[in-house]
C-alpha positions in Angstrom: -54.3 30.3 35.4 -51.7 28.1 36.6 -48.3 27.9 35.5 -47.2 24.8 36.4 -48.9 21.3 35.1 -48.4 18.2 37.7 -49.3 15.6 35.3 -46.5 16.5 32.8 -44.4 18.6 34.6 -44.5 21.9 32.3 -43.7 25.3 33.4 -45.5 28.0 31.6 -44.8 31.7 30.7 -46.8 34.0 32.8 -47.4 36.1 29.3 -47.1 34.3 26.6 -48.1 30.7 27.8 -45.4 29.3 26.0 -43.7 26.2 28.0 -40.3 25.3 28.8 -40.6 22.7 25.8 -41.4 25.7 23.5 -38.1 27.7 24.7 -34.9 28.1 25.6 -35.1 29.1 29.2 -38.4 29.9 32.2 -37.3 32.4 34.7 -39.0 31.7 37.8 -40.7 35.1 39.7 -42.9 36.4 42.6 -45.7 34.1 43.9 -45.5 31.5 40.6 -45.3 33.9 38.2 -42.7 33.1 35.0 -41.1 34.8 32.2 -39.5 33.2 28.8 -36.1 34.4 27.1 -38.3 35.2 23.9 -41.0 37.9 26.4 -37.5 38.9 28.4 -35.8 39.7 24.2 -39.5 41.5 23.4 -39.3 43.5 26.6 -35.8 44.3 26.1 -36.1 45.8 22.4 -38.8 47.3 24.1 -37.5 49.3 26.5 -35.5 50.6 24.3 -37.9 52.0 21.9 -39.3 54.2 24.7 -35.3 55.1 25.4 -35.6 53.3 29.3 -32.1 51.8 30.1 -31.5 48.1 31.6 -31.1 48.2 35.5 -28.8 46.6 37.7 -28.4 46.4 41.9 -25.3 47.4 43.4 -24.3 46.3 46.8 -25.1 49.6 48.3 -28.8 48.6 47.3 -28.4 51.9 44.7 -30.6 51.3 41.4 -27.7 52.7 38.7 -29.2 53.2 34.9 -26.8 51.5 32.6 -26.0 52.0 29.2 -28.9 50.1 27.0 -27.7 50.9 23.4 -25.7 47.1 23.1 -27.3 45.7 19.8 -23.9 46.4 18.0 -21.9 43.5 19.6 -18.5 45.0 19.9 -18.5 47.2 16.1 -14.7 48.4 15.6 -15.3 52.4 16.3 -12.1 53.0 14.7 -13.6 52.5 11.3 -13.7 55.6 9.1 -17.8 55.4 8.5 -17.2 58.1 5.3 -18.2 57.2 1.4 -15.0 58.4 0.4 -12.7 56.4 3.1 -15.3 53.0 1.7 -14.8 53.9 -1.9 -10.8 53.8 -1.3 -10.9 50.6 0.2 -12.9 49.2 -3.0 -10.7 50.9 -4.9 -7.5 48.8 -3.7 -9.2 45.7 -4.8 -12.4 46.8 -7.5 -11.3 48.3 -10.8 -13.3 50.6 -12.9 -17.2 50.6 -12.0 -16.8 54.5 -9.9 -20.1 55.3 -10.2 -21.1 52.1 -8.5 -18.4 52.7 -5.9 -20.0 56.1 -4.6 -23.2 55.0 -4.8 -22.5 51.7 -3.2 -20.5 53.4 -0.4 -22.9 56.7 0.4 -25.3 53.5 1.3 -23.0 51.4 3.3 -22.4 54.4 5.3 -25.9 55.2 5.6 -27.1 52.1 6.9 -24.2 51.3 9.4 -24.5 54.8 10.8 -27.6 54.2 11.7 -27.3 50.5 13.2 -24.5 52.2 15.4 -26.0 55.3 15.9 -22.8 57.0 15.0 -23.9 60.8 15.7 -27.6 59.8 13.8 -30.4 60.7 15.1 -33.7 59.2 14.5 -34.8 55.9 12.8 -33.4 55.9 9.0 -35.2 52.8 6.6 -33.3 50.4 5.3 -30.7 51.1 2.3 -30.9 47.1 0.7 -29.0 47.5 -2.3 -29.6 45.4 -5.5 -26.7 45.4 -8.2 -27.0 45.1 -12.1 -24.4 43.9 -14.7 -22.6 41.0 -16.8 -21.0 38.3 -15.6 -17.3 38.8 -14.0 -17.9 42.8 -13.3 -17.2 42.5 -9.7 -20.7 42.4 -7.7 -19.6 39.5 -5.5 -16.2 41.2 -5.0 -17.7 44.4 -4.1 -19.8 43.2 -1.2 -16.7 40.4 0.1 -14.3 43.6 0.8 -17.0 45.7 2.4 -17.9 42.6 5.2 -13.9 42.1 5.4 -13.3 46.1 5.9 -16.9 46.6 7.8 -15.5 42.8 10.1 -19.5 42.1 10.0 -20.4 38.0 8.9 -20.9 37.6 5.4 -23.0 34.8 3.5 -23.5 34.2 -0.3 -26.8 32.7 -0.8 -27.6 31.5 -4.1 -31.3 32.2 -5.4 -31.8 29.5 -7.7 -32.0 27.0 -4.7 -34.5 28.9 -2.6 -38.0 27.8 -2.7 -41.4 28.6 -0.4 -41.1 26.7 1.9 -43.0 23.3 2.4 -41.1 22.3 -0.9 -38.0 20.9 -2.0 -35.2 22.8 -1.7 -33.4 25.8 0.6 -36.1 27.2 3.1 -35.3 31.4 3.1 -34.8 31.7 6.6 -31.8 29.4 6.3 -29.5 32.6 4.8 -30.5 33.9 8.7 -29.1 30.5 10.0 -25.8 30.5 7.8 -25.2 34.2 9.1 -25.5 32.6 12.5 -22.7 30.7 12.1 -20.4 32.6 10.2 -20.9 34.7 13.6 -19.8 31.6 15.6 -23.2 31.9 17.3 -23.4 35.4 18.3 -26.7 36.6 17.5 -25.7 40.2 17.6 -23.2 40.3 15.9 -25.5 38.0 13.4 -28.0 40.4 13.2 -25.5 43.6 12.1 -24.2 40.9 9.4 -24.7 40.6 5.0 -26.4 38.6 3.1 -25.2 39.1 -0.4 -28.4 37.3 -2.6 -27.0 36.4 -6.1 -28.9 35.3 -9.6 -31.4 37.4 -8.0 -32.7 37.7 -11.6 -33.6 33.8 -11.6 -36.8 34.2 -9.5 -38.3 37.0 -11.6 -41.7 35.5 -11.9 -43.3 33.3 -14.9 -45.4 35.1 -17.3 -48.8 35.4 -16.3 -49.7 33.0 -19.4 -48.0 30.0 -17.7 -50.1 28.8 -15.1 -50.3 25.3 -15.4 -48.0 25.1 -12.2 -47.4 26.9 -8.9 -44.8 29.2 -9.3 -42.8 28.3 -5.7 -38.9 28.9 -7.0 -40.0 32.7 -8.6 -42.7 34.5 -7.1 -43.3 32.5 -4.1 -39.7 33.1 -2.9 -39.9 36.8 -3.6 -42.7 36.7 -1.5 -41.5 35.1 1.2 -38.4 37.6 1.4 -40.2 40.3 1.9 -40.4 40.2 5.4 -36.5 39.3 6.3 -35.8 41.9 3.7 -37.8 44.7 5.1 -36.8 43.7 8.8 -39.1 41.2 11.0 -38.6 38.9 14.1 -38.2 35.4 12.9 -37.6 32.2 15.0 -34.7 30.5 13.4 -33.0 27.5 14.8 -29.4 27.7 16.0 -27.7 25.5 13.3 -28.9 23.8 9.7 -29.9 20.4 9.5 -33.0 18.6 9.5 -35.2 19.8 12.2 -36.5 18.1 15.2 -39.1 18.1 18.0 -36.5 19.5 21.0 -34.3 21.9 18.4 -33.1 24.5 20.1 -34.4 28.2 18.4 -33.4 31.9 18.7 -34.8 35.0 18.1 -33.2 36.7 14.8 -33.9 40.2 14.3 -33.5 41.3 10.7 -33.9 45.4 10.7 -29.9 46.2 10.8 -29.4 43.1 7.9 -28.0 44.3 5.0 -29.3 43.1 1.8 -27.3 42.9 -1.4 -29.2 41.4 -4.6 -27.2 40.9 -7.4 -27.8 39.2 -10.7 -27.5 40.1 -14.5 -30.7 40.6 -15.6 -30.3 39.6 -19.1 -33.2 40.8 -21.8 -33.5 43.7 -19.5 -32.3 46.5 -22.2 -35.2 45.1 -24.3 -37.8 45.8 -22.0 -36.3 49.5 -21.0 -36.4 50.1 -24.9 -40.1 49.5 -24.9 -40.6 51.9 -21.7 -39.2 54.2 -22.4 -37.8 54.3 -26.1 -34.5 54.7 -25.4 -31.4 53.5 -27.0 -29.7 50.1 -25.9 -27.3 50.0 -22.8 -24.5 48.8 -23.8 -23.5 46.2 -20.8 -27.1 44.6 -21.0 -27.0 44.4 -24.8 -27.2 40.1 -25.7 -24.3 40.1 -28.2 -20.7 41.6 -26.6 -20.5 45.4 -28.2 -16.5 46.2 -28.0 -17.1 49.5 -29.7 -19.2 50.5 -26.8 -16.0 49.7 -24.6 -14.1 52.7 -26.9 -16.2 55.1 -26.0 -16.5 54.9 -22.0 -20.6 54.9 -21.8 -20.9 56.7 -18.8 -22.2 54.4 -15.9 -24.8 57.4 -14.2 -26.3 57.6 -17.3 -27.4 54.3 -17.3 -28.5 53.8 -13.4 -31.0 57.0 -14.4 -32.8 54.6 -17.4 -33.0 51.6 -14.9 -36.6 52.7 -12.9 -38.3 50.1 -10.7 -41.3 49.9 -13.7 -38.4 47.8 -15.8 -37.5 45.9 -12.9 -41.6 45.2 -12.3 -41.8 44.4 -16.4 -38.8 41.9 -16.0 -40.8 39.7 -13.3 -39.5 41.2 -9.5 -42.9 41.9 -7.9 -43.6 45.4 -6.9 -43.1 45.0 -3.0 -39.4 43.1 -3.6 -38.6 45.8 -5.9 -40.2 48.5 -3.3 -37.6 46.9 -0.6 -34.5 47.7 -2.9 -34.2 51.2 -2.9 -30.2 51.3 -3.2 -29.9 50.5 -7.7 -26.9 50.3 -8.9 -25.2 49.6 -12.8 -22.1 47.4 -13.3 -20.4 48.4 -17.1 -18.5 45.6 -18.9 -15.0 45.7 -17.7 -12.5 46.3 -20.9 -9.2 45.2 -22.0 -7.3 47.9 -20.0 -9.9 47.1 -16.5 -8.6 43.5 -16.7 -5.3 44.0 -17.4 -5.2 45.8 -13.8 -7.2 43.3 -12.7 -4.3 40.8 -13.7 -1.3 42.7 -12.4 -2.5 46.3 -10.3 -4.8 45.5 -7.5 -3.8 43.9 -3.9 -3.4 40.8 -4.4 -3.5 40.3 -7.8 -4.4 37.2 -9.7 -0.6 37.2 -11.2 1.0 37.6 -7.7 -1.2 35.0 -6.4 0.5 32.6 -9.6 3.9 33.6 -8.6 3.2 32.6 -5.2 1.8 29.8 -5.8 4.7 28.6 -8.1 7.3 30.0 -5.7 5.5 27.3 -3.0 7.0 24.4 -5.5 10.4 26.3 -5.8 9.8 27.5 -9.2 9.7 30.8 -10.4 7.0 31.9 -13.5 7.8 34.8 -15.2 5.0 36.1 -17.8 5.3 38.4 -21.0 3.3 41.2 -21.6 1.9 39.2 -24.9 0.9 36.3 -23.2 -1.0 38.4 -20.9 -2.5 40.4 -23.3 -3.6 37.0 -25.6 -5.2 35.7 -22.1 -7.5 39.6 -21.4 -8.9 38.8 -25.1 -9.6 35.4 -24.4 -11.9 36.3 -21.7 -13.2 39.7 -23.8 -14.3 36.6 -26.1 -16.0 34.6 -24.1 -17.9 37.1 -22.0 -17.2 35.9 -18.2 -15.4 38.9 -17.7 -12.7 38.8 -14.7 -13.9 35.3 -14.0 -11.8 33.9 -17.2 -9.0 35.3 -15.9 -8.9 32.7 -13.4 -9.7 29.7 -15.7 -7.9 30.2 -18.3 -4.8 30.5 -16.1 -5.6 27.3 -14.5 -5.7 25.8 -17.8 -1.8 27.5 -18.6 -0.2 26.8 -15.6 -2.1 23.0 -14.9 0.5 21.1 -17.0 3.3 23.0 -15.7 2.9 22.7 -12.3 1.6 18.7 -12.9 4.8 17.9 -14.8 7.5 20.1 -13.1 9.8 17.5 -11.6 11.0 17.0 -15.3 11.2 20.1 -16.1 15.2 21.3 -16.2 14.8 25.2 -15.4 13.1 26.0 -12.1 12.5 29.2 -14.2 9.9 29.3 -16.6 8.7 32.2 -18.9 5.3 31.9 -20.6 4.9 33.6 -23.8 2.2 33.7 -26.2 3.2 30.7 -28.3 3.4 29.2 -25.2 -0.2 30.3 -23.8 -1.2 29.2 -27.6 -0.4 25.7 -27.6 -1.9 25.5 -24.2 -5.1 27.3 -25.3 -4.9 24.8 -28.1 -5.2 26.9 -31.0 
């Protein structure tokens, strides 16, 4: 079959029959044979599977076998991919959640030791992670800290914006395009990144009794995510935006992308009680149970009670649950935890505001009683550590706005000041 069309001027790949209009590059070979960049990419991976290295010809015509293990871009080999080392990094920024840290640290190490082939033999199935816990318990921060430590591209995706292809909303493949953008267009780097899908519980399928409309943002999205999460090859545009005929596309292999899904799963407690006839789980209770905070609930015992059947009953399809083998449960943060987040962790919220006031030429001092009031308010509204930032903004807003009217450059924030600005 001819590989050149004299009428249209198109050149065709001898292997897949794609034209030069459909691919980025077509390379001409012997006697009019051609191969496109996509077929070269597939061949490269086939050679690697058979442990056959790529070759190059030196000046003396001698063929030298080269290292074919170049999928890991320029991974920092000095990183210590050890569970205890990763947990120590998490301890600097994330308060409490010790059982979750242990589970996630092991999963991260297993995943990236396989990806970067660090003394690893054979193939290891993907360790995608599901994080379950209340708002403001540190789930997103976990993923952000891990991405910074591993120096891999990282994107956060809101599951509520995703829809099936062809419907108004964001296609699931767009998360790969965003990952590619975060890697500055480096496809090898992007293929080893982390995708954090938040609010995953919001795409639970509708009840079987609701059949009036197609579930395009529930079960449909779960079905669309299956292949990406498991590991597949997708053709994605290099940049986000409106699709057009001459847009450049790249092959994106997701087998090494770590997917971390997260959600509060409000109401899961009732399902667990129904399935197991067990006692209620503190962090999943719709009402804030302060007595459970004082009992130091063991996260490990909670985790053991969350089974795949509970998640399926909640509305996740079995195939989707099966692709998230690592389940980690987060608990509510108590007063002591919130105080540490305010004052003890690296780049604590208190340090951030002290430095902010310094940039205005001011000094701000918070006394202990004022901090305790802020913490109690966070516990009252049940939004966890996220509430700390919200309340600090309310308290400092007027100070910064009217700073030029202040007689003194040093401001002491006490309980009276807090109560006044929070309008008690």
